[in-house]
C-alpha positions as MATLAB code, in Angstrom:
seq = 'MAWIWLISAGFSEVLFATFLKLSDGFSKPIYSIAFVVAAAFSFFCLTKAMQNIPIGTAYAVWTGIGAAGVVILGIILFSEPLTAGRLFFISTLVASIIGLKLVS';
ca = [
       6.618   16.599    3.763;
       4.083   14.531    5.718;
       2.306   13.539    2.511;
       5.586   12.362    1.004;
       6.084   10.170    4.084;
       2.545    8.858    3.712;
       2.881    8.063    0.005;
       6.204    6.332    0.725;
       4.476    4.313    3.440;
       1.740    3.298    0.998;
       4.154    2.188   -1.702;
       6.175    0.296    0.887;
       2.973   -1.456    1.928;
       2.525   -2.595   -1.668;
       6.067   -3.962   -1.566;
       5.685   -5.768    1.730;
       2.429   -7.400    0.661;
       4.028   -8.515   -2.593;
       7.090   -9.860   -0.790;
       4.782  -11.678    1.618;
       3.174  -13.473   -1.324;
       6.578  -14.210   -2.894;
       7.950  -15.539    0.419;
       5.640  -18.561    0.023;
       4.748  -18.818    3.695;
       8.183  -17.515    4.773;
       9.856  -20.499    3.112;
      11.993  -18.301    0.829;
      14.512  -16.385    2.946;
      15.278  -13.543    0.524;
      11.622  -12.609    0.092;
      10.992  -13.096    3.809;
      13.770  -10.659    4.684;
      12.551   -8.229    2.004;
       9.074   -8.428    3.580;
      10.408   -7.529    7.039;
      12.491   -4.623    5.698;
       9.639   -3.231    3.581;
       7.135   -3.610    6.435;
       9.451   -1.859    8.906;
      10.068    0.972    6.441;
       6.343    1.290    5.749;
       5.484    1.585    9.444;
       8.347    4.049    9.975;
       7.062    6.260    7.160;
       3.486    5.970    8.425;
       4.611    7.024   11.896;
       6.390   10.073   10.473;
       3.315   11.012    8.411;
       1.005   10.753   11.430;
       2.956   13.487   13.183;
       1.173   15.996   10.918;
      -1.752   14.163    9.287;
      -4.782   13.028   11.311;
      -4.647    9.319   12.131;
      -7.910    8.500   10.355;
      -6.818   10.181    7.135;
      -3.299    8.746    7.284;
      -4.496    5.212    7.922;
      -7.166    5.360    5.215;
      -4.720    6.701    2.630;
      -2.009    4.200    3.645;
      -4.313    1.214    3.338;
      -5.925    2.614    0.199;
      -2.610    2.998   -1.601;
      -1.645   -0.467   -0.425;
      -4.901   -2.074   -1.505;
      -5.001   -0.430   -4.932;
      -1.318   -1.110   -5.532;
      -1.534   -4.753   -4.522;
      -4.551   -5.329   -6.771;
      -2.694   -3.753   -9.703;
       0.474   -5.761   -9.041;
      -1.608   -8.912   -8.593;
      -3.033   -8.384  -12.066;
       0.392   -7.676  -13.588;
       2.622  -10.140  -11.726;
       0.332  -12.961  -10.663;
      -2.167  -13.082  -13.534;
      -5.091  -12.253  -11.282;
      -8.319  -11.472  -13.157;
      -8.881   -8.014  -14.584;
     -12.613   -7.360  -14.579;
     -14.765   -4.308  -15.037;
     -15.862   -4.569  -11.412;
     -12.300   -4.614  -10.106;
     -11.383   -1.606  -12.270;
     -14.451    0.284  -11.096;
     -13.762   -0.290   -7.416;
     -10.039    0.422   -7.714;
     -11.014    3.693   -9.414;
     -13.390    4.606   -6.595;
     -10.681    3.769   -4.069;
      -8.166    6.028   -5.832;
     -10.785    8.797   -6.068;
     -11.415    8.457   -2.322;
      -7.686    8.732   -1.568;
      -7.483   11.892   -3.676;
     -10.576   13.240   -1.921;
      -9.013   12.693    1.493;
      -5.909   14.578    0.356;
      -8.016   17.469   -0.888;
     -10.004   17.865    2.323;
      -7.034   17.482    4.681;
];
């Protein structure tokens, strides 16, 4: 169950980062509120996950899911560049997340 909490925290981090971008410096109330809700939910899920997963592993996986997810959404939603280098490093990040799961 702890890994489900952690994956939920990671996906919520992707949401809160995306809502932060869409809030346009907190000038758009709906996206600003969505940011706060998603961030609170992400930290709640992370806290639940850390009850059973070591803090270093949980934090690395949480930020890794968030980073990879935000890069992917940036490419899809915000027309950010898709380069071979970005794909390579996202792939290594995902492989590292999987590795941490396997050794925990």
